[in-house]
C-alpha positions as a Markdown table, in Angstrom:
| # | Residue | x | y | z |
|---|---|---|---|---|
| 1 | Unk | 122.5 | 117.6 | 96.6 |
| 2 | Unk | 123.1 | 114.1 | 95.1 |
| 3 | Unk | 121.6 | 113.5 | 91.7 |
| 4 | Unk | 118.8 | 111.0 | 92.3 |
| 5 | Unk | 118.9 | 109.9 | 88.7 |
| 6 | Unk | 122.3 | 108.3 | 89.4 |
| 7 | Unk | 121.1 | 106.5 | 92.5 |
| 8 | Unk | 120.5 | 102.7 | 92.0 |
| 9 | Unk | 116.8 | 101.8 | 92.0 |
| 10 | Unk | 117.6 | 98.6 | 93.9 |
| 11 | Unk | 120.8 | 97.4 | 95.6 |
| 12 | Unk | 121.4 | 94.1 | 97.3 |
| 13 | Unk | 124.7 | 94.0 | 99.2 |
| 14 | Unk | 125.9 | 90.7 | 100.8 |
| 15 | Unk | 122.4 | 89.4 | 101.0 |
| 16 | Unk | 121.9 | 85.9 | 102.4 |
| 17 | Unk | 118.7 | 84.0 | 103.0 |
| 18 | Unk | 118.8 | 80.9 | 105.1 |
| 19 | Unk | 115.9 | 78.6 | 105.8 |
| 20 | Unk | 116.0 | 76.0 | 108.6 |
| 21 | Unk | 119.0 | 75.2 | 110.8 |
| 22 | Unk | 121.6 | 72.6 | 111.5 |
| 23 | Unk | 121.5 | 69.6 | 109.1 |
| 24 | Unk | 118.2 | 71.0 | 107.6 |
| 25 | Unk | 119.7 | 74.4 | 106.8 |
| 26 | Unk | 119.2 | 75.7 | 103.2 |
| 27 | Unk | 121.1 | 78.7 | 102.0 |
| 28 | Unk | 118.9 | 80.0 | 99.3 |
| 29 | Unk | 121.0 | 83.2 | 98.8 |
| 30 | Unk | 124.7 | 83.3 | 99.7 |
| 31 | Unk | 126.2 | 86.8 | 100.0 |
| 32 | Unk | 124.4 | 88.0 | 96.9 |
| 33 | Unk | 125.4 | 91.4 | 95.4 |
| 34 | Unk | 123.1 | 92.8 | 92.7 |
| 35 | Unk | 122.5 | 96.4 | 91.6 |
| 36 | Unk | 119.7 | 97.6 | 89.4 |
| 37 | Unk | 120.3 | 101.0 | 87.9 |
| 38 | Unk | 117.5 | 103.4 | 86.8 |
| 39 | Unk | 116.4 | 102.5 | 83.3 |
| 40 | Unk | 117.8 | 98.9 | 83.3 |
| 41 | Unk | 116.1 | 96.0 | 81.7 |
| 42 | Unk | 117.5 | 93.0 | 83.5 |
| 43 | Unk | 116.7 | 89.4 | 82.8 |
| 44 | Unk | 117.5 | 86.8 | 85.6 |
| 45 | Unk | 118.1 | 83.2 | 84.7 |
| 46 | Unk | 119.1 | 80.1 | 86.6 |
| 47 | Unk | 118.1 | 76.5 | 87.3 |
| 48 | Unk | 115.5 | 75.6 | 89.8 |
| 49 | Unk | 116.9 | 76.1 | 93.3 |
| 50 | Unk | 119.5 | 78.7 | 92.1 |
| 51 | Unk | 118.0 | 81.5 | 94.3 |
| 52 | Unk | 116.5 | 83.6 | 91.6 |
| 53 | Unk | 112.9 | 83.4 | 93.0 |
| 54 | Unk | 114.2 | 84.1 | 96.5 |
| 55 | Unk | 116.0 | 87.2 | 95.2 |
| 56 | Unk | 112.9 | 88.3 | 93.4 |
| 57 | Unk | 110.9 | 88.0 | 96.7 |
| 58 | Unk | 113.4 | 90.1 | 98.5 |
| 59 | Unk | 113.6 | 92.7 | 95.7 |
| 60 | Unk | 109.8 | 92.8 | 95.9 |
| 61 | Unk | 109.7 | 93.3 | 99.7 |
| 62 | Unk | 107.8 | 90.0 | 100.0 |
| 63 | Unk | 110.5 | 88.5 | 102.1 |
| 64 | Unk | 113.4 | 89.8 | 104.3 |
| 65 | Unk | 117.1 | 88.8 | 104.0 |
| 66 | Unk | 118.7 | 86.8 | 106.9 |
| 67 | Unk | 121.7 | 89.1 | 106.6 |
| 68 | Unk | 123.0 | 91.8 | 104.3 |
| 69 | Unk | 121.3 | 95.0 | 103.2 |
| 70 | Unk | 118.7 | 96.0 | 100.6 |
| 71 | Unk | 118.1 | 99.5 | 99.5 |
| 72 | Unk | 115.1 | 100.3 | 97.3 |
| 73 | Unk | 115.0 | 103.7 | 95.7 |
| 74 | Unk | 117.0 | 105.1 | 98.6 |
| 75 | Unk | 115.2 | 103.4 | 101.4 |
| 76 | Unk | 116.9 | 100.8 | 103.7 |
| 77 | Unk | 114.3 | 98.0 | 103.5 |
| 78 | Unk | 115.4 | 95.7 | 106.3 |
| 79 | Unk | 114.6 | 98.3 | 109.1 |
| 80 | Unk | 111.0 | 98.7 | 108.0 |
| 81 | Unk | 107.9 | 97.4 | 109.8 |
| 82 | Unk | 105.4 | 95.2 | 108.0 |
| 83 | Unk | 103.1 | 98.1 | 107.5 |
| 84 | Unk | 105.9 | 100.3 | 106.1 |
| 85 | Unk | 106.9 | 97.4 | 103.8 |
| 86 | Unk | 103.4 | 97.2 | 102.5 |
| 87 | Unk | 103.3 | 100.9 | 101.8 |
| 88 | Unk | 106.7 | 100.8 | 100.1 |
| 89 | Unk | 105.6 | 97.9 | 97.9 |
| 90 | Unk | 102.5 | 99.8 | 96.8 |
| 91 | Unk | 104.4 | 103.0 | 96.2 |
| 92 | Unk | 107.6 | 101.8 | 94.6 |
| 93 | Unk | 107.0 | 98.4 | 93.0 |
| 94 | Unk | 104.9 | 96.8 | 90.3 |
| 95 | Unk | 104.4 | 93.0 | 90.0 |
| 96 | Unk | 103.6 | 90.8 | 87.0 |
| 97 | Unk | 103.4 | 87.0 | 87.6 |
| 98 | Unk | 103.0 | 83.9 | 85.5 |
| 99 | Unk | 99.5 | 83.5 | 87.0 |
| 100 | Unk | 97.7 | 86.7 | 86.5 |
| 101 | Unk | 96.2 | 87.1 | 90.1 |
| 102 | Unk | 93.3 | 89.1 | 88.9 |
| 103 | Unk | 90.2 | 89.3 | 91.1 |
| 104 | Unk | 87.6 | 87.3 | 89.2 |
| 105 | Unk | 84.6 | 89.3 | 90.4 |
| 106 | Unk | 86.0 | 92.6 | 89.2 |
| 107 | Unk | 86.2 | 94.1 | 85.7 |
| 108 | Unk | 89.5 | 94.9 | 84.0 |
| 109 | Unk | 89.1 | 98.5 | 85.0 |
| 110 | Unk | 88.3 | 97.7 | 88.6 |
| 111 | Unk | 91.3 | 95.3 | 88.9 |
| 112 | Unk | 93.6 | 98.1 | 87.6 |
| 113 | Unk | 92.0 | 100.7 | 90.0 |
| 114 | Unk | 92.8 | 98.7 | 93.1 |
| 115 | Unk | 96.4 | 99.7 | 93.8 |
| 116 | Unk | 95.4 | 103.4 | 93.6 |
| 117 | Unk | 92.7 | 102.9 | 96.2 |
| 118 | Unk | 95.4 | 101.8 | 98.7 |
| 119 | Unk | 97.6 | 104.7 | 97.6 |
| 120 | Unk | 94.8 | 107.3 | 98.4 |
| 121 | Unk | 94.4 | 108.5 | 94.8 |
| 122 | Unk | 91.1 | 110.4 | 94.2 |
| 123 | Unk | 88.3 | 108.5 | 92.5 |
| 124 | Unk | 88.4 | 110.7 | 89.4 |
| 125 | Unk | 92.1 | 110.4 | 88.9 |
| 126 | Unk | 91.9 | 106.7 | 89.6 |
| 127 | Unk | 89.6 | 106.2 | 86.7 |
| 128 | Unk | 91.5 | 108.5 | 84.3 |
| 129 | Unk | 94.8 | 106.7 | 85.0 |
| 130 | Unk | 93.3 | 103.2 | 84.9 |
| 131 | Unk | 91.7 | 103.9 | 81.5 |
| 132 | Unk | 94.9 | 105.3 | 80.2 |
| 133 | Unk | 96.9 | 102.3 | 81.4 |
| 134 | Unk | 94.5 | 99.8 | 79.8 |
| 135 | Unk | 94.6 | 101.8 | 76.6 |
| 136 | Unk | 98.4 | 101.7 | 76.7 |
| 137 | Unk | 98.3 | 97.9 | 76.7 |
| 138 | Unk | 95.7 | 97.7 | 74.0 |
| 139 | Unk | 92.6 | 97.0 | 76.1 |
| 140 | Unk | 90.8 | 100.3 | 75.9 |
| 141 | Unk | 87.7 | 98.4 | 74.6 |
| 142 | Unk | 87.7 | 95.8 | 77.3 |
| 143 | Unk | 87.3 | 98.0 | 80.4 |
| 144 | Unk | 84.1 | 96.3 | 81.6 |
| 145 | Unk | 85.2 | 92.7 | 80.9 |
| 146 | Unk | 85.8 | 90.3 | 83.8 |
| 147 | Unk | 88.8 | 88.0 | 83.7 |
| 148 | Unk | 86.8 | 85.0 | 82.6 |
| 149 | Unk | 85.7 | 87.1 | 79.5 |
| 150 | Unk | 89.4 | 87.7 | 78.5 |
| 151 | Unk | 92.0 | 85.5 | 76.9 |
| 152 | Unk | 95.2 | 84.6 | 78.8 |
| 153 | Unk | 97.1 | 87.2 | 76.9 |
| 154 | Unk | 94.5 | 89.9 | 77.6 |
| 155 | Unk | 94.5 | 88.9 | 81.3 |
| 156 | Unk | 98.3 | 89.4 | 81.4 |
| 157 | Unk | 97.8 | 92.8 | 79.8 |
| 158 | Unk | 95.4 | 93.8 | 82.6 |
| 159 | Unk | 98.0 | 92.6 | 85.1 |
| 160 | Unk | 100.7 | 94.7 | 83.4 |
| 161 | Unk | 98.4 | 97.8 | 83.5 |
| 162 | Unk | 97.7 | 97.2 | 87.2 |
| 163 | Unk | 101.5 | 96.8 | 87.8 |
| 164 | Unk | 102.4 | 100.2 | 86.2 |
| 165 | Unk | 99.4 | 102.2 | 87.5 |
| 166 | Unk | 101.2 | 103.7 | 90.5 |
| 167 | Unk | 104.3 | 104.6 | 88.3 |
| 168 | Unk | 106.6 | 102.2 | 90.1 |
| 169 | Unk | 110.3 | 102.8 | 90.5 |
| 170 | Unk | 110.8 | 99.1 | 89.7 |
| 171 | Unk | 108.7 | 96.6 | 87.7 |
| 172 | Unk | 109.2 | 92.9 | 88.6 |
| 173 | Unk | 108.1 | 90.2 | 86.2 |
| 174 | Unk | 108.3 | 86.6 | 87.3 |
| 175 | Unk | 108.0 | 84.2 | 84.4 |
| 176 | Unk | 105.3 | 86.5 | 82.9 |
| 177 | Unk | 105.1 | 84.5 | 79.6 |
| 178 | Unk | 105.2 | 81.1 | 81.1 |
| 179 | Unk | 101.5 | 80.5 | 80.6 |
| 180 | Unk | 101.2 | 82.0 | 77.2 |
| 181 | Unk | 101.5 | 80.7 | 73.6 |
| 182 | Unk | 104.3 | 82.0 | 71.3 |
| 183 | Unk | 102.2 | 84.6 | 69.6 |
| 184 | Unk | 100.8 | 86.1 | 72.8 |
| 185 | Unk | 104.3 | 85.9 | 74.4 |
| 186 | Unk | 105.6 | 88.1 | 71.6 |
| 187 | Unk | 102.7 | 90.6 | 72.2 |
| 188 | Unk | 103.5 | 90.8 | 75.9 |
| 189 | Unk | 107.2 | 91.2 | 75.3 |
| 190 | Unk | 106.5 | 94.0 | 72.9 |
| 191 | Unk | 104.6 | 95.8 | 75.7 |
| 192 | Unk | 107.6 | 95.3 | 78.0 |
| 193 | Unk | 109.9 | 96.7 | 75.3 |
| 194 | Unk | 107.6 | 99.8 | 75.0 |
| 195 | Unk | 107.4 | 100.3 | 78.8 |
| 196 | Unk | 111.2 | 100.1 | 79.0 |
| 197 | Unk | 111.6 | 102.6 | 76.2 |
| 198 | Unk | 109.2 | 104.8 | 78.2 |
| 199 | Unk | 111.6 | 104.8 | 81.2 |
| 200 | Unk | 110.4 | 102.0 | 83.3 |
| 201 | Unk | 113.1 | 99.9 | 85.1 |
| 202 | Unk | 112.4 | 96.2 | 84.7 |
| 203 | Unk | 113.7 | 93.0 | 86.2 |
| 204 | Unk | 112.3 | 89.8 | 84.5 |
| 205 | Unk | 112.8 | 86.2 | 85.7 |
| 206 | Unk | 112.7 | 83.7 | 82.9 |
| 207 | Unk | 114.0 | 80.3 | 81.9 |
| 208 | Unk | 113.5 | 81.0 | 78.2 |
| 209 | Unk | 116.6 | 82.3 | 76.2 |
| 210 | Unk | 114.5 | 84.1 | 73.6 |
| 211 | Unk | 112.7 | 86.0 | 76.3 |
| 212 | Unk | 115.9 | 86.9 | 78.1 |
| 213 | Unk | 117.4 | 88.1 | 74.8 |
| 214 | Unk | 114.9 | 91.0 | 74.8 |
| 215 | Unk | 116.6 | 92.5 | 77.9 |
| 216 | Unk | 119.6 | 94.8 | 77.9 |
| 217 | Unk | 121.5 | 92.6 | 80.4 |
| 218 | Unk | 121.2 | 89.0 | 81.5 |
| 219 | Unk | 122.4 | 87.7 | 84.9 |
| 220 | Unk | 122.7 | 84.0 | 85.8 |
| 221 | Unk | 122.1 | 82.6 | 89.3 |
| 222 | Unk | 123.8 | 79.5 | 90.7 |
| 223 | Unk | 123.8 | 78.4 | 94.4 |
| 224 | Unk | 122.4 | 81.7 | 95.6 |
| 225 | Unk | 124.9 | 84.0 | 93.8 |
| 226 | Unk | 125.3 | 85.8 | 90.4 |
| 227 | Unk | 127.8 | 83.8 | 88.4 |
| 228 | Unk | 127.7 | 85.6 | 85.1 |
| 229 | Unk | 126.5 | 89.0 | 83.8 |
């Protein structure tokens, strides 16, 4: 049997993404090849319009390529139905965004519980895992607080706890420090460092050189392709 530890977590092969047609055609990705190995910490950089956000959307199963193939943890993504894609996202992926996307009416604990509800985890295990995840990001005393009772950095920590709660094969972070001050940025990056040391595979999009420097590898996008690694 093949060693699953050697299989790439994510592999984009010849992926193109085209919007519009004719004179209005925009080629957001142009034959992109990108491989994320298990245990990688990869930073993605590039100017606006370089294709990095489109690539993240495809990696996150939020969009489909026009052509080419995408394999996520051994699954050929382009052949899946919308329902199968949603299940794959919940099972294999975690997301951290610049805007925290927490539900304002729910507590920190309840926000972190949500992905496990969709995954069919039992109520007792949901609570145990959510408490452990919040303690891991330093919010063990903030379980009952709603987002408006938390600072920006604390809200991002809740978002990180939610992103890792289903033990994803791949954690995707899109400008996760863009709305944070320098001190809070350092605190959040330290959490990412700790998660990576704990075995989580991480792809982070950023425009900040000092944030990218924390990663083990940096790739640069231009015109829908990787131009340097």
